PDB file of N, CA, C, O and CB in Angstrom:
ATOM      1  N   UNK A   1      -2.780   4.731  -4.910  1.00  0.00           N
ATOM      2  CA  UNK A   1      -3.217   4.960  -6.266  1.00  0.00           C
ATOM      3  C   UNK A   1      -2.303   4.161  -7.187  1.00  0.00           C
ATOM      4  O   UNK A   1      -1.080   4.166  -7.042  1.00  0.00           O
ATOM      5  CB  UNK A   1      -3.206   6.479  -6.620  1.00  0.00           C
ATOM      6  N   UNK A   2      -2.913   3.496  -8.108  1.00  0.00           N
ATOM      7  CA  UNK A   2      -2.108   2.808  -9.110  1.00  0.00           C
ATOM      8  C   UNK A   2      -2.379   3.446 -10.470  1.00  0.00           C
ATOM      9  O   UNK A   2      -3.453   3.997 -10.713  1.00  0.00           O
ATOM     10  CB  UNK A   2      -2.422   1.277  -9.134  1.00  0.00           C
ATOM     11  N   UNK A   3      -1.402   3.362 -11.332  1.00  0.00           N
ATOM     12  CA  UNK A   3      -1.502   3.992 -12.647  1.00  0.00           C
ATOM     13  C   UNK A   3      -1.212   2.941 -13.704  1.00  0.00           C
ATOM     14  O   UNK A   3      -0.195   2.250 -13.651  1.00  0.00           O
ATOM     15  CB  UNK A   3      -0.522   5.201 -12.776  1.00  0.00           C
ATOM     16  N   UNK A   4      -2.127   2.831 -14.673  1.00  0.00           N
ATOM     17  CA  UNK A   4      -1.893   1.909 -15.784  1.00  0.00           C
ATOM     18  C   UNK A   4      -1.256   2.686 -16.925  1.00  0.00           C
ATOM     19  O   UNK A   4      -1.796   3.690 -17.388  1.00  0.00           O
ATOM     20  CB  UNK A   4      -3.221   1.222 -16.246  1.00  0.00           C
ATOM     21  N   UNK A   5      -0.116   2.214 -17.365  1.00  0.00           N
ATOM     22  CA  UNK A   5       0.606   2.873 -18.452  1.00  0.00           C
ATOM     23  C   UNK A   5       0.010   2.405 -19.780  1.00  0.00           C
ATOM     24  O   UNK A   5      -0.045   1.202 -20.037  1.00  0.00           O
ATOM     25  CB  UNK A   5       2.146   2.564 -18.383  1.00  0.00           C
ATOM     26  N   UNK A   6      -0.440   3.342 -20.634  1.00  0.00           N
ATOM     27  CA  UNK A   6      -0.992   2.954 -21.939  1.00  0.00           C
ATOM     28  C   UNK A   6       0.054   2.237 -22.795  1.00  0.00           C
ATOM     29  O   UNK A   6       1.247   2.535 -22.721  1.00  0.00           O
ATOM     30  CB  UNK A   6      -1.519   4.192 -22.684  1.00  0.00           C
ATOM     31  N   UNK A   7      -0.408   1.301 -23.596  1.00  0.00           N
ATOM     32  CA  UNK A   7       0.493   0.518 -24.458  1.00  0.00           C
ATOM     33  C   UNK A   7       1.342   1.404 -25.359  1.00  0.00           C
ATOM     34  O   UNK A   7       2.497   1.077 -25.634  1.00  0.00           O
ATOM     35  CB  UNK A   7      -0.310  -0.451 -25.312  1.00  0.00           C
ATOM     36  N   UNK A   8       0.794   2.507 -25.818  1.00  0.00           N
ATOM     37  CA  UNK A   8       1.528   3.388 -26.730  1.00  0.00           C
ATOM     38  C   UNK A   8       2.762   3.988 -26.044  1.00  0.00           C
ATOM     39  O   UNK A   8       3.725   4.348 -26.722  1.00  0.00           O
ATOM     40  CB  UNK A   8       0.606   4.512 -27.242  1.00  0.00           C
ATOM     41  N   UNK A   9       2.746   4.100 -24.715  1.00  0.00           N
ATOM     42  CA  UNK A   9       3.885   4.667 -23.992  1.00  0.00           C
ATOM     43  C   UNK A   9       4.884   3.620 -23.508  1.00  0.00           C
ATOM     44  O   UNK A   9       5.992   3.966 -23.099  1.00  0.00           O
ATOM     45  CB  UNK A   9       3.390   5.456 -22.817  1.00  0.00           C
ATOM     46  N   UNK A  10       4.506   2.354 -23.552  1.00  0.00           N
ATOM     47  CA  UNK A  10       5.394   1.297 -23.031  1.00  0.00           C
ATOM     48  C   UNK A  10       6.780   1.294 -23.697  1.00  0.00           C
ATOM     49  O   UNK A  10       7.775   1.122 -22.994  1.00  0.00           O
ATOM     50  CB  UNK A  10       4.737  -0.068 -23.227  1.00  0.00           C
ATOM     51  N   UNK A  11       6.886   1.477 -25.020  1.00  0.00           N
ATOM     52  CA  UNK A  11       8.227   1.502 -25.629  1.00  0.00           C
ATOM     53  C   UNK A  11       9.095   2.654 -25.110  1.00  0.00           C
ATOM     54  O   UNK A  11      10.322   2.563 -25.134  1.00  0.00           O
ATOM     55  CB  UNK A  11       8.102   1.607 -27.144  1.00  0.00           C
ATOM     56  N   UNK A  12       8.472   3.722 -24.649  1.00  0.00           N
ATOM     57  CA  UNK A  12       9.214   4.882 -24.163  1.00  0.00           C
ATOM     58  C   UNK A  12       9.744   4.677 -22.745  1.00  0.00           C
ATOM     59  O   UNK A  12      10.444   5.541 -22.218  1.00  0.00           O
ATOM     60  CB  UNK A  12       8.331   6.116 -24.207  1.00  0.00           C
ATOM     61  N   UNK A  13       9.416   3.536 -22.117  1.00  0.00           N
ATOM     62  CA  UNK A  13       9.859   3.261 -20.750  1.00  0.00           C
ATOM     63  C   UNK A  13      11.310   2.788 -20.699  1.00  0.00           C
ATOM     64  O   UNK A  13      11.895   2.700 -19.620  1.00  0.00           O
ATOM     65  CB  UNK A  13       8.957   2.219 -20.112  1.00  0.00           C
ATOM     66  N   UNK A  14      11.884   2.488 -21.840  1.00  0.00           N
ATOM     67  CA  UNK A  14      13.265   2.013 -21.892  1.00  0.00           C
ATOM     68  C   UNK A  14      14.208   3.204 -21.967  1.00  0.00           C
ATOM     69  O   UNK A  14      13.870   4.235 -22.548  1.00  0.00           O
ATOM     70  CB  UNK A  14      13.484   1.067 -23.100  1.00  0.00           C
ATOM     71  N   UNK A  15      15.363   3.063 -21.391  1.00  0.00           N
ATOM     72  CA  UNK A  15      16.355   4.122 -21.467  1.00  0.00           C
ATOM     73  C   UNK A  15      16.468   4.906 -20.178  1.00  0.00           C
ATOM     74  O   UNK A  15      15.934   4.513 -19.141  1.00  0.00           O
ATOM     75  CB  UNK A  15      16.028   5.049 -22.593  1.00  0.00           C
ATOM     76  N   UNK A  16      17.174   6.027 -20.261  1.00  0.00           N
ATOM     77  CA  UNK A  16      17.441   6.819 -19.063  1.00  0.00           C
ATOM     78  C   UNK A  16      16.895   8.240 -19.175  1.00  0.00           C
ATOM     79  O   UNK A  16      17.325   9.131 -18.442  1.00  0.00           O
ATOM     80  CB  UNK A  16      18.932   6.863 -18.794  1.00  0.00           C
ATOM     81  N   UNK A  17      15.952   8.452 -20.087  1.00  0.00           N
ATOM     82  CA  UNK A  17      15.367   9.785 -20.207  1.00  0.00           C
ATOM     83  C   UNK A  17      14.480  10.065 -19.000  1.00  0.00           C
ATOM     84  O   UNK A  17      14.084   9.147 -18.282  1.00  0.00           O
ATOM     85  CB  UNK A  17      14.556   9.918 -21.522  1.00  0.00           C
ATOM     86  N   UNK A  18      14.178  11.323 -18.789  1.00  0.00           N
ATOM     87  CA  UNK A  18      13.293  11.705 -17.686  1.00  0.00           C
ATOM     88  C   UNK A  18      11.932  11.043 -17.865  1.00  0.00           C
ATOM     89  O   UNK A  18      11.348  10.557 -16.896  1.00  0.00           O
ATOM     90  CB  UNK A  18      13.141  13.247 -17.609  1.00  0.00           C
ATOM     91  N   UNK A  19      11.424  11.018 -19.088  1.00  0.00           N
ATOM     92  CA  UNK A  19      10.133  10.385 -19.358  1.00  0.00           C
ATOM     93  C   UNK A  19      10.173   8.906 -18.997  1.00  0.00           C
ATOM     94  O   UNK A  19       9.258   8.405 -18.344  1.00  0.00           O
ATOM     95  CB  UNK A  19       9.744  10.561 -20.833  1.00  0.00           C
ATOM     96  N   UNK A  20      11.213   8.208 -19.412  1.00  0.00           N
ATOM     97  CA  UNK A  20      11.335   6.775 -19.129  1.00  0.00           C
ATOM     98  C   UNK A  20      11.376   6.520 -17.629  1.00  0.00           C
ATOM     99  O   UNK A  20      10.702   5.616 -17.134  1.00  0.00           O
ATOM    100  CB  UNK A  20      12.593   6.199 -19.796  1.00  0.00           C
ATOM    101  N   UNK A  21      12.152   7.300 -16.912  1.00  0.00           N
ATOM    102  CA  UNK A  21      12.262   7.129 -15.458  1.00  0.00           C
ATOM    103  C   UNK A  21      10.925   7.397 -14.774  1.00  0.00           C
ATOM    104  O   UNK A  21      10.530   6.664 -13.866  1.00  0.00           O
ATOM    105  CB  UNK A  21      13.342   8.063 -14.886  1.00  0.00           C
ATOM    106  N   UNK A  22      10.235   8.438 -15.205  1.00  0.00           N
ATOM    107  CA  UNK A  22       8.941   8.763 -14.598  1.00  0.00           C
ATOM    108  C   UNK A  22       7.893   7.701 -14.900  1.00  0.00           C
ATOM    109  O   UNK A  22       7.097   7.355 -14.027  1.00  0.00           O
ATOM    110  CB  UNK A  22       8.455  10.119 -15.090  1.00  0.00           C
ATOM    111  N   UNK A  23       7.881   7.182 -16.116  1.00  0.00           N
ATOM    112  CA  UNK A  23       6.927   6.129 -16.458  1.00  0.00           C
ATOM    113  C   UNK A  23       7.181   4.871 -15.632  1.00  0.00           C
ATOM    114  O   UNK A  23       6.239   4.225 -15.174  1.00  0.00           O
ATOM    115  CB  UNK A  23       7.005   5.801 -17.955  1.00  0.00           C
ATOM    116  N   UNK A  24       8.441   4.530 -15.443  1.00  0.00           N
ATOM    117  CA  UNK A  24       8.766   3.351 -14.619  1.00  0.00           C
ATOM    118  C   UNK A  24       8.357   3.576 -13.167  1.00  0.00           C
ATOM    119  O   UNK A  24       7.871   2.658 -12.507  1.00  0.00           O
ATOM    120  CB  UNK A  24      10.277   3.029 -14.699  1.00  0.00           C
ATOM    121  N   UNK A  25       8.553   4.789 -12.672  1.00  0.00           N
ATOM    122  CA  UNK A  25       8.155   5.099 -11.293  1.00  0.00           C
ATOM    123  C   UNK A  25       6.640   5.009 -11.143  1.00  0.00           C
ATOM    124  O   UNK A  25       6.146   4.475 -10.149  1.00  0.00           O
ATOM    125  CB  UNK A  25       8.650   6.506 -10.887  1.00  0.00           C
ATOM    126  N   UNK A  26       5.902   5.526 -12.117  1.00  0.00           N
ATOM    127  CA  UNK A  26       4.438   5.453 -12.063  1.00  0.00           C
ATOM    128  C   UNK A  26       3.953   4.012 -12.093  1.00  0.00           C
ATOM    129  O   UNK A  26       2.991   3.658 -11.411  1.00  0.00           O
ATOM    130  CB  UNK A  26       3.822   6.230 -13.225  1.00  0.00           C
ATOM    131  N   UNK A  27       4.625   3.185 -12.887  1.00  0.00           N
ATOM    132  CA  UNK A  27       4.216   1.788 -13.009  1.00  0.00           C
ATOM    133  C   UNK A  27       4.392   1.037 -11.687  1.00  0.00           C
ATOM    134  O   UNK A  27       3.647   0.099 -11.403  1.00  0.00           O
ATOM    135  CB  UNK A  27       5.017   1.098 -14.116  1.00  0.00           C
ATOM    136  N   UNK A  28       5.367   1.442 -10.886  1.00  0.00           N
ATOM    137  CA  UNK A  28       5.657   0.748  -9.631  1.00  0.00           C
ATOM    138  C   UNK A  28       4.726   1.150  -8.488  1.00  0.00           C
ATOM    139  O   UNK A  28       4.736   0.513  -7.434  1.00  0.00           O
ATOM    140  CB  UNK A  28       7.081   1.011  -9.227  1.00  0.00           C
ATOM    141  N   UNK A  29       3.926   2.191  -8.681  1.00  0.00           N
ATOM    142  CA  UNK A  29       3.025   2.620  -7.609  1.00  0.00           C
ATOM    143  C   UNK A  29       2.061   1.502  -7.247  1.00  0.00           C
ATOM    144  O   UNK A  29       1.475   0.862  -8.120  1.00  0.00           O
ATOM    145  CB  UNK A  29       2.246   3.878  -8.025  1.00  0.00           C
ATOM    146  N   UNK A  30       1.905   1.278  -5.964  1.00  0.00           N
ATOM    147  CA  UNK A  30       0.980   0.263  -5.466  1.00  0.00           C
ATOM    148  C   UNK A  30      -0.254   0.957  -4.898  1.00  0.00           C
ATOM    149  O   UNK A  30      -0.146   2.025  -4.295  1.00  0.00           O
ATOM    150  CB  UNK A  30       1.658  -0.637  -4.386  1.00  0.00           C
ATOM    151  N   UNK A  31      -1.426   0.353  -5.091  1.00  0.00           N
ATOM    152  CA  UNK A  31      -2.626   0.957  -4.512  1.00  0.00           C
ATOM    153  C   UNK A  31      -2.554   0.909  -2.990  1.00  0.00           C
ATOM    154  O   UNK A  31      -2.120  -0.088  -2.414  1.00  0.00           O
ATOM    155  CB  UNK A  31      -3.898   0.237  -5.014  1.00  0.00           C
ATOM    156  N   UNK A  32      -2.973   1.969  -2.354  1.00  0.00           N
ATOM    157  CA  UNK A  32      -3.068   1.985  -0.903  1.00  0.00           C
ATOM    158  C   UNK A  32      -4.217   2.904  -0.512  1.00  0.00           C
ATOM    159  O   UNK A  32      -4.409   3.961  -1.114  1.00  0.00           O
ATOM    160  CB  UNK A  32      -1.727   2.447  -0.250  1.00  0.00           C
ATOM    161  N   UNK A  33      -4.979   2.499   0.498  1.00  0.00           N
ATOM    162  CA  UNK A  33      -6.138   3.300   0.881  1.00  0.00           C
ATOM    163  C   UNK A  33      -5.716   4.616   1.534  1.00  0.00           C
ATOM    164  O   UNK A  33      -4.771   4.662   2.321  1.00  0.00           O
ATOM    165  CB  UNK A  33      -7.036   2.508   1.832  1.00  0.00           C
ATOM    166  N   UNK A  34      -6.424   5.663   1.196  1.00  0.00           N
ATOM    167  CA  UNK A  34      -6.195   6.950   1.835  1.00  0.00           C
ATOM    168  C   UNK A  34      -6.975   6.986   3.139  1.00  0.00           C
ATOM    169  O   UNK A  34      -7.802   6.111   3.399  1.00  0.00           O
ATOM    170  CB  UNK A  34      -6.606   8.126   0.903  1.00  0.00           C
ATOM    171  N   UNK A  35      -6.718   7.979   3.943  1.00  0.00           N
ATOM    172  CA  UNK A  35      -7.431   8.121   5.216  1.00  0.00           C
ATOM    173  C   UNK A  35      -8.933   8.248   4.964  1.00  0.00           C
ATOM    174  O   UNK A  35      -9.735   7.658   5.689  1.00  0.00           O
ATOM    175  CB  UNK A  35      -6.909   9.353   6.004  1.00  0.00           C
ATOM    176  N   UNK A  36      -9.314   9.006   3.952  1.00  0.00           N
ATOM    177  CA  UNK A  36     -10.728   9.179   3.634  1.00  0.00           C
ATOM    178  C   UNK A  36     -11.354   7.865   3.183  1.00  0.00           C
ATOM    179  O   UNK A  36     -12.484   7.558   3.564  1.00  0.00           O
ATOM    180  CB  UNK A  36     -10.904  10.243   2.551  1.00  0.00           C
ATOM    181  N   UNK A  37     -10.643   7.094   2.385  1.00  0.00           N
ATOM    182  CA  UNK A  37     -11.157   5.797   1.939  1.00  0.00           C
ATOM    183  C   UNK A  37     -11.317   4.853   3.119  1.00  0.00           C
ATOM    184  O   UNK A  37     -12.283   4.091   3.175  1.00  0.00           O
ATOM    185  CB  UNK A  37     -10.225   5.176   0.885  1.00  0.00           C
ATOM    186  N   UNK A  38     -10.391   4.891   4.053  1.00  0.00           N
ATOM    187  CA  UNK A  38     -10.483   4.037   5.242  1.00  0.00           C
ATOM    188  C   UNK A  38     -11.685   4.429   6.097  1.00  0.00           C
ATOM    189  O   UNK A  38     -12.383   3.556   6.612  1.00  0.00           O
ATOM    190  CB  UNK A  38      -9.188   4.127   6.074  1.00  0.00           C
ATOM    191  N   UNK A  39     -11.935   5.719   6.255  1.00  0.00           N
ATOM    192  CA  UNK A  39     -13.108   6.182   7.014  1.00  0.00           C
ATOM    193  C   UNK A  39     -14.393   5.735   6.322  1.00  0.00           C
ATOM    194  O   UNK A  39     -15.341   5.312   6.985  1.00  0.00           O
ATOM    195  CB  UNK A  39     -13.091   7.729   7.168  1.00  0.00           C
ATOM    196  N   UNK A  40     -14.429   5.826   5.005  1.00  0.00           N
ATOM    197  CA  UNK A  40     -15.611   5.400   4.253  1.00  0.00           C
ATOM    198  C   UNK A  40     -15.840   3.903   4.419  1.00  0.00           C
ATOM    199  O   UNK A  40     -16.980   3.460   4.564  1.00  0.00           O
ATOM    200  CB  UNK A  40     -15.460   5.753   2.761  1.00  0.00           C
ATOM    201  N   UNK A  41     -14.759   3.121   4.397  1.00  0.00           N
ATOM    202  CA  UNK A  41     -14.886   1.675   4.594  1.00  0.00           C
ATOM    203  C   UNK A  41     -15.432   1.364   5.981  1.00  0.00           C
ATOM    204  O   UNK A  41     -16.317   0.519   6.125  1.00  0.00           O
ATOM    205  CB  UNK A  41     -13.529   0.983   4.394  1.00  0.00           C
ATOM    206  N   UNK A  42     -14.913   2.038   6.997  1.00  0.00           N
ATOM    207  CA  UNK A  42     -15.385   1.817   8.362  1.00  0.00           C
ATOM    208  C   UNK A  42     -16.857   2.182   8.494  1.00  0.00           C
ATOM    209  O   UNK A  42     -17.626   1.458   9.127  1.00  0.00           O
ATOM    210  CB  UNK A  42     -14.550   2.630   9.357  1.00  0.00           C
ATOM    211  N   UNK A  43     -17.249   3.296   7.900  1.00  0.00           N
ATOM    212  CA  UNK A  43     -18.649   3.723   7.956  1.00  0.00           C
ATOM    213  C   UNK A  43     -19.546   2.706   7.253  1.00  0.00           C
ATOM    214  O   UNK A  43     -20.623   2.378   7.752  1.00  0.00           O
ATOM    215  CB  UNK A  43     -18.818   5.117   7.315  1.00  0.00           C
ATOM    216  N   UNK A  44     -19.112   2.214   6.115  1.00  0.00           N
ATOM    217  CA  UNK A  44     -19.898   1.218   5.384  1.00  0.00           C
ATOM    218  C   UNK A  44     -20.042  -0.060   6.201  1.00  0.00           C
ATOM    219  O   UNK A  44     -21.109  -0.674   6.203  1.00  0.00           O
ATOM    220  CB  UNK A  44     -19.247   0.907   4.025  1.00  0.00           C
ATOM    221  N   UNK A  45     -18.985  -0.467   6.892  1.00  0.00           N
ATOM    222  CA  UNK A  45     -19.051  -1.671   7.719  1.00  0.00           C
ATOM    223  C   UNK A  45     -20.029  -1.493   8.875  1.00  0.00           C
ATOM    224  O   UNK A  45     -20.700  -2.447   9.270  1.00  0.00           O
ATOM    225  CB  UNK A  45     -17.662  -2.023   8.257  1.00  0.00           C
ATOM    226  N   UNK A  46     -20.117  -0.280   9.421  1.00  0.00           N
ATOM    227  CA  UNK A  46     -21.057   0.001  10.505  1.00  0.00           C
ATOM    228  C   UNK A  46     -22.500  -0.114  10.028  1.00  0.00           C
ATOM    229  O   UNK A  46     -23.388  -0.468  10.803  1.00  0.00           O
ATOM    230  CB  UNK A  46     -20.806   1.395  11.080  1.00  0.00           C
ATOM    231  N   UNK A  47     -22.731   0.183   8.763  1.00  0.00           N
ATOM    232  CA  UNK A  47     -24.088   0.130   8.218  1.00  0.00           C
ATOM    233  C   UNK A  47     -24.562  -1.300   7.984  1.00  0.00           C
ATOM    234  O   UNK A  47     -25.764  -1.548   7.891  1.00  0.00           O
ATOM    235  CB  UNK A  47     -24.156   0.907   6.917  1.00  0.00           C
ATOM    236  N   UNK A  48     -23.632  -2.234   7.890  1.00  0.00           N
ATOM    237  CA  UNK A  48     -24.001  -3.629   7.655  1.00  0.00           C
ATOM    238  C   UNK A  48     -24.458  -4.221   8.900  1.00  0.00           C
ATOM    239  O   UNK A  48     -24.820  -5.398   8.927  1.00  0.00           O
ATOM    240  CB  UNK A  48     -22.871  -4.431   7.094  1.00  0.00           C
TER     241      UNK A  48
END
């Protein structure tokens, strides 16, 4: 799952507050398929 940080919150990403740290952590999340998404992809490929 990836999370897009709204522009209004970007200035709050600076500093060492809990909010800033959490926003930076959310921004670093990379998309990755879940087990259910992988099963759905495999099923869709079988239908082709």
